[in-house]
Every structure is written in structure tokens, then in C-alpha cells.
C-alpha positions in Angstrom: -4.9 -0.2 17.4 -5.4 2.8 15.3 -1.9 4.1 16.6 0.3 0.9 16.6 -1.2 0.4 12.2 -0.4 4.6 11.8 2.8 3.6 13.4 3.9 0.5 11.5 3.3 2.2 8.5 5.0 5.3 8.9 7.9 2.9 10.0 8.0 1.0 6.4 7.8 4.2 4.3 11.1 5.4 6.7 12.4 1.8 6.0 11.5 2.5 2.2 12.8 5.7 2.0 16.5 5.2 3.2 16.6 2.2 1.2 15.8 3.8 -2.0 17.7 7.1 -1.8 20.9 5.2 -0.7 20.7 2.9 -3.4 19.9 5.4 -5.8 22.5 7.7 -5.3 24.7 4.7 -6.1 22.8 3.3 -9.3 23.2 6.8 -11.1 27.0 6.9 -10.6 27.5 3.4 -11.8 24.7 4.2 -14.4 27.2 7.2 -15.4 30.5 5.6 -15.0 29.3 2.4 -17.0 26.5 3.2 -19.8 24.4 0.6 -18.9 21.1 1.4 -19.5 19.2 -1.5 -16.9 21.4 0.5 -14.4 19.9 3.5 -15.7 16.8 2.1 -15.5 17.3 1.0 -11.9 18.0 4.6 -11.3 15.5 6.3 -12.2 13.7 3.6 -11.0 15.0 4.1 -7.2 14.7 8.0 -7.5 10.8 7.1 -8.5 10.5 5.1 -5.3 11.8 7.7 -3.3 9.3 10.3 -4.5 6.8 7.8 -3.4 7.6 7.5 0.0 7.4 11.1 0.0 3.8 11.5 -1.4 3.0 8.3 0.8 4.0 10.2 4.1 2.0 12.9 2.8 -1.1 11.1 2.2 -1.0 9.1 6.0 -0.6 12.9 7.3 -3.4 14.8 5.6 -5.5 11.6 6.3 -5.5 12.1 10.2 -7.1 15.9 9.7 -9.8 16.6 12.0 -13.3 16.6 10.8 -14.4 20.0 9.8 -18.1 21.8 8.1 -17.0 21.1 4.5 -15.9 17.5 5.1 -17.4 16.0 7.7 -16.4 12.5 7.5 -12.5 13.9 7.9 -9.8 13.3 5.6 -9.2 9.9 5.6 -9.5 9.1 2.0 -7.0 11.4 1.1 -3.9 8.2 1.8 -5.6 6.7 -0.9 -5.6 9.3 -2.9 -2.2 9.6 -3.2 -1.5 6.0 -3.2 -3.3 5.7 -5.8 -1.1 8.6 -7.6 1.6 6.9 -6.6 0.5 3.8 -8.5 -0.8 5.5 -11.4 2.1 8.0 -12.5 5.5 7.6 -10.8 5.4 3.6 -11.1 3.9 3.8 -14.9 6.6 6.4 -15.5 9.1 4.9 -14.3 7.7 1.2 -16.2 7.5 3.1 -19.6 11.0 5.0 -19.2 12.4 2.0 -18.7 10.6 0.3 -21.7 11.8 3.3 -23.5 15.5 3.2 -21.9 15.5 -0.6 -23.4 14.4 0.0 -26.6 16.8 2.6 -27.6 19.5 0.5 -26.6 18.3 -2.1 -28.7 18.5 0.5 -32.2 21.5 1.6 -30.7 23.8 -0.8 -29.1 26.6 0.8 -26.8 29.4 -0.6 -24.9 29.7 -1.4 -21.7 32.6 -0.4 -19.0 33.1 -0.7 -15.4 30.5 -3.3 -15.2 32.2 -5.1 -12.1 30.9 -1.6 -10.6 27.4 -2.0 -11.6 27.8 -5.6 -10.2 28.9 -4.9 -7.1 26.4 -1.9 -7.0 23.5 -4.1 -7.8 24.5 -7.0 -5.4 24.5 -4.0 -2.6 21.1 -2.8 -3.3 19.8 -6.1 -3.8 21.0 -6.5 0.1 19.6 -3.0 0.9 15.8 -3.8 -0.7 15.6 -7.1 1.0 16.6 -5.4 4.4 13.8 -2.8 3.4 10.9 -5.8 2.3 11.7 -7.3 5.7 11.3 -4.2 7.5 7.8 -4.3 5.5 7.0 -7.4 6.2 7.7 -6.9 9.7 5.0 -4.2 10.2 2.8 -6.2 8.4 3.0 -9.1 11.1 2.2 -6.5 13.6 -0.8 -5.5 11.9 -2.4 -8.6 10.8 -1.6 -10.9 13.7 -2.5 -13.8 13.3 -3.9 -13.9 9.8 -2.3 -15.7 7.4 -0.6 -13.3 4.4 -2.8 -13.7 1.6 -6.2 -13.2 3.9 -4.8 -10.3 4.8 -3.3 -9.0 2.0 -6.8 -9.8 0.0 -9.1 -7.9 2.9 -6.5 -4.9 4.1 -7.9 -1.4 3.7 -4.2 0.0 4.3 -3.0 1.6 0.6 0.1 2.5 1.8 1.4 -0.8 3.2 -0.1 -2.7 0.8 1.9 0.2 -1.9 5.2 0.1 0.1 5.1 -3.6 -0.2 4.4 -3.8 -3.8 7.7 -1.4 -4.3 10.0 -3.4 -2.4 9.3 -6.5 -4.6 9.0 -4.3 -7.5 12.5 -3.3 -6.7 14.0 -6.4 -5.3 12.7 -8.0 -9.0 13.8 -5.2 -10.6 17.3 -5.5 -9.1 17.6 -9.3 -9.6 16.6 -8.9 -13.6 20.0 -6.4 -14.1 21.8 -8.1 -12.4 21.1 -11.3 -14.2 21.1 -9.2 -17.9 24.0 -7.5 -17.0 26.1 -10.8 -15.9 24.7 -11.9 -19.7 26.2 -8.7 -20.9 29.7 -9.4 -19.0 30.1 -13.2 -19.6 28.8 -12.9 -23.7 30.4 -9.2 -24.6 27.3 -8.6 -25.8 25.2 -5.2 -24.8 22.0 -6.6 -26.2 21.8 -8.3 -23.2 21.9 -5.0 -20.9 18.8 -3.5 -23.1 16.7 -6.3 -22.6 16.9 -5.7 -19.0 15.7 -2.4 -18.8 12.8 -3.2 -21.1 12.1 -6.5 -18.4 12.3 -4.4 -15.7 9.7 -1.9 -17.6 7.0 -4.8 -17.8 7.6 -5.5 -13.6 6.8 -1.8 -13.1 4.2 -1.8 -15.0 2.5 -4.8 -13.8 2.7 -3.7 -10.2 1.5 -0.5 -11.4 -1.8 -2.1 -12.6 -2.4 -4.5 -9.6 -2.0 -1.2 -7.2 -3.7 0.9 -9.3 -6.8 -1.7 -8.9 -6.3 -2.3 -5.2 -6.9 1.2 -4.2 -9.4 1.8 -6.7 -11.9 0.1 -4.9 -10.8 2.1 -1.6 -11.6 5.3 -3.5 -14.9 4.8 -4.8 -15.8 3.1 -1.0 -15.0 0.1 0.1 -16.0 -1.7 3.1 -14.2 -2.3 6.6 -12.0 -5.5 7.4 -13.8 -8.5 7.3 -12.8 -8.8 11.0 -13.8 -5.2 11.8 -17.4 -6.1 10.4 -17.4 -9.8 11.7 -17.2 -7.9 15.6 -19.8 -5.7 15.0 -22.1 -8.5 14.1 -21.2 -10.4 16.6 -21.4 -7.4 19.5 -25.1 -6.4 17.5 -26.1 -10.0 18.0 -24.9 -10.6 22.0 -26.2 -7.1 22.9 -28.6 -7.0 25.6 -31.9 -5.4 24.0 -31.4 -6.2 20.4 -32.9 -8.8 18.9 -31.0 -8.7 15.8 -29.5 -6.7 13.0 -31.5 -6.1 9.6 -28.5 -4.3 8.1 -24.9 -3.1 8.5 -23.2 -1.1 6.5 -19.4 0.0 6.7 -17.4 2.3 4.9 -13.5 2.7 5.4 -11.9 6.1 5.4 -8.9 5.9 5.4 -7.8 4.7 8.9 -11.6 5.5 10.3 -14.5 3.1 10.2 -18.1 4.4 9.7 -21.5 2.3 10.5 -24.8 2.5 9.8 -27.0 -0.7 10.9 -30.7 -0.9 11.5 -31.8 -3.2 14.4 -35.0 -5.1 15.6 -35.5 -4.0 19.7 -37.2 -6.6 21.5 -40.7 -6.3 21.6 -42.5 -4.3 24.5 -40.0 -1.7 25.4 -40.9 1.9 25.7 -39.1 4.7 23.5 -36.8 5.8 26.2 -35.9 1.9 27.2 -35.5 1.0 23.4 -33.5 4.8 23.6 -31.2 3.5 26.4 -31.1 -0.1 24.3 -29.1 1.3 21.1 -27.1 3.6 23.4 -25.3 1.1 25.3 -25.1 -0.5 22.0 -23.0 2.2 20.8 -20.9 2.4 23.3 -20.0 -0.9 23.3 -18.8 -1.0 19.9 -16.9 2.6 20.1 -15.1 0.6 23.0 -14.6 -2.7 21.3 -13.8 -1.9 17.3 -10.9 -0.1 16.7 -11.1 3.2 15.0 -15.2 3.5 14.4 -15.2 7.2 14.0 -19.2 6.9 12.9 -22.0 4.8 14.5 -25.6 5.5 13.4 -28.0 2.6 14.4 -31.6 2.8 13.5 -34.2 1.0 15.2 -36.8 -0.7 13.8 -39.5 -3.5 13.6 -38.5 -4.6 10.0 -36.3 -4.2 7.2 
């Protein structure tokens, strides 16, 4: 399951990279030819998104490095660091630039030309970005299984997929805004609509940036494992022979890996060797049934 999750994330990043890089080149050409501020904002947005994919893939690979003496719990949280950097820097910079470009065009309106080229590029970009979004949603479906999408989005610890999803949605909304305002500029002959479109795109990017940054921040600080994993752990402990109850169960997510610490009550009247055997059996059962449980620390006790 962990390998499947990693492969799904890598595929989603690849879909977004290919789509964004191709779209960025087309938008750059259209922006230069038409002088459209909305198109330039969209081009910068697509280049930023292309860079985002590189950083996300870098984080995905670095998070797989094995533990060492300096990092005994591994490098899993590096994926959160790169995801946070993408949200905080590249999204925000793209949003700020789009707003700046729109304000500049408002103060110094410039005539637009060859708008049909910009419109054609935007229509093609919407088709490509829709394909990227569908690819991302397909990979999410493979991971979330039968869980409702909203429940997965609320509980997932996969920062990369959340960022890619946010990028794809932001890109698609931005493209639709750019197309709508360019059509208004073409129909009315007023370039001010193009400037307003650029500002609106910037606002969308900033909102998505804040949303993703807040989600990833909790993972950087230290968040428990996915609720489904926690429920599975509690069920296994409650049904394990020789274990009467769990006083406390703590989980922390480290990228794809999970750490578990639990205090349990051993059945009364057993000797130390039997108690150790019960704990070892519990740890084996947990690692067999809980995906990517990398660390498992079980403490026996008689009270909390």
C-alpha cells in the first residue's frame, strides 16, 4: 500500500509537470504576441507550477532516505518541508506577481492584439489542465478507496497530492478567469477587463496558497497518523490475546512512515517472559496489518 501511494503521488506530479510546462510555453508566446496582462500572469503561474512539480518530486525522493544516526526517525518530513515551501513561496509569488501585473495594467492600460490567439491557447490549456486534474483525482481515488473525497481531503497526510490537487484546481480556475475576462475585453474593446482578470487570478492563487500552507503546517509540527490507521491500530490492540486494554495510543506521521507508541495492560497473573511474548506478538501483528508502520514502541503497565 505504501508503494502504491508513492507511485500514485509520483504519477500525479508527472501529469502536472508535463501539462504545466507545455501550457507555460504556449502562454508565453501568446502573452508576447497579444500584450495581455492576464495571459502573462497565467504564463508566470504555469512556470511556477512547473517548478513546483520539481520541488515536490525532490521532496518525495528525499523522504525515502533511510534513517541514520543523525536522523533516527528518517527523513519523511522533508516531503512536508518542500510542500510547505511550494505553498508559501511559489504560489504566493505567483499570486503577488499576478496582482501587481493587473494593477500596473489598470494604471497604464495598453491595447490588446491577436486576442483570438490568446483565446485559442487558453481553450487548449483548459483541456490539458482538465486532463491533469482528472489524472490527479484518479490517483487520489486509488489511495482513498471507498472513503468519501471530503473525508480523504480532511484526513490525508499525503502533502504532495494535496499540493498537486490545489495547483490543478487553481490553474483551472485561473484559466477560466483569464478566458472570461479576455472575452469581455474582446467584446467591449476595453483592456481594463484584462487587467481585472490578472488581479482575480492573483487572488485565487493567494487563497489556495494559504489553504495548502495551513494544511502542511500541521504535518510539519507533528500530526497523528491517518484516522483509518489509528482505528486499525486500536482494533488490533483491543483484540490481541494477552492484552487487556490500551491506556494510551500515540501516533505520529513522518512522510509515508508512521510511528506508534502505546501503553497497554497485560493480562493479570502472567510472568515476565509471557508478558514479553504477548508484546512481541502484538508488535508483529501491528506491522503485518498496518501499512508502513516503521516504528512500534509498546510499554506494559498495570495502570495509566
